[in-house]
N, C-alpha and C positions, 0 to 999 in steps of 0.2 A: 504449543502455541497454535492457535487457530488462525487461518489466513483466508481472506476474501480477495479474489482476483476480480478487477474491474477494468473494462476497456479493451479486453482481448477477445476478438471474435472466436466462436467455436471453430475447431479445426486443429491442424498440426501445431501451430504456434502456442495455442492454449495448452495442449497436451504436453508439449516440451517444457513449458513454464511450470505446469503442475508437477510433472515428474521431477524436474530439477529441484523444486522446493521440497518435495516430499522425500527426496533422497536422504535428507536429514531427518532422523526419526523424531525430532523435537517439534517439527512443523507439519501441520495437517491442513490442506486446502479443504475448507468446508463448503465453499460455494464459489460461483463465478457469475458475473453479469456483464453484459455489454451495454445495457441501458442504465442511465443514471437513476431513474425512479426505482427500477428493480434492485439496483445495487444498494440504494438507501433502505429499501424494505428488508433486504437480506441482512444488512448491517444492524438494523434495529431489532430484528428477531434473533439473530445469531450472536450478536455482540462479539465480533471477531477481535482477537488481540491485535492483528495487523491487517491492514488493507494495502494491497499492491495495486496502485492506480497507474495504468499505462496511458500516457499522453499520446495523442495522434501526431503524425508528422506535421510540421509546420506550426505547431503551437509554441510561441515564444513567451507566452504569459498565460498563466492559469485563469486569470481574470477575463481573458478573451473568450473563454468557453464557459458559459453560465452553468452547464450541466456538470462539468468537471469541478468547478468551484463549489457547487452545491454538495457533491459527493465528498470532496475534501473537508469542507466545514462540517458536514453531517457526521462523518466518522470521528472527527476530532471533538465533536460536541457530545458524544456518547459518554455515559458514566459507568465505568471509567473511560476516559478518552482513548480511542484506538490509535495505535501507531500507524504511520503511513509511509510507504515506499513509493515515491514518484518515479516511474520508469520513463525516461525520455528517449525518443528515437534519435538516431544519428550519432555522430561523434561528439558534438558539443552539447553542453547543458546550458540552456538559456539562462542568463543572469537573473531574470525575473523569477524563474522557477527555483534556481539555486538559492535565492534569498529566503525561501520557505523552510529550508533545512533547520531542524532543531535536534541537536545531538540527543540520541536516545528516544526520540519521538517521531521525527519526520526526516527521512533520508531521500536523497536524489541519486539515482543510478542510471547509467546508460543502458538501453535495451541491448541485450546480448552479453552484458558483463555479469556473468553468473557469480563470479567471486565477489564482486561488489554487492550484488543482491543478497548473497548469503551473509556477508558481513553486516549489512544493514538489518537483516532479519534477526541475526544473533544479538546485535546491539540493542535493538528494541526489545527482544525477548528477555535479555538479561536485566534491562531496566524494569520491565513490567514484573519479572519474577522477584526482584529485590524490593518491590514496593509492598509495604504491609498496610493494608487499609485500616487495621485496628490502631495503628500508630498515628494516623492522620488526624488533624484537629477537626 
């Protein structure tokens, strides 16, 4: 499964996230972007299976940040739609963000919870792997 990382600046945090994801041989980070326009361009060209979208501190609603919302809807509008993992900072997940979760397609995890991140990636990966486009109407 290919993974696009969005919203994590270059540096140590990005490298830790990339290394943590790629520890599982089924996931490969194919690109990263901190800017929404660049992230959408990467998504359209690379068609990642999963986008990990990191929300900045203080965001309690994805609608509050038009760039985040554009990336979220952009990757979900791809054909086939990409799975999304929303990484939220801090201990609590804002209710407005948690309401976006869709089992097998969109998951919300706390930043730093690597076990929850890997569970979300596996769940999305299993759902995508079990879909047979030839069987779809």
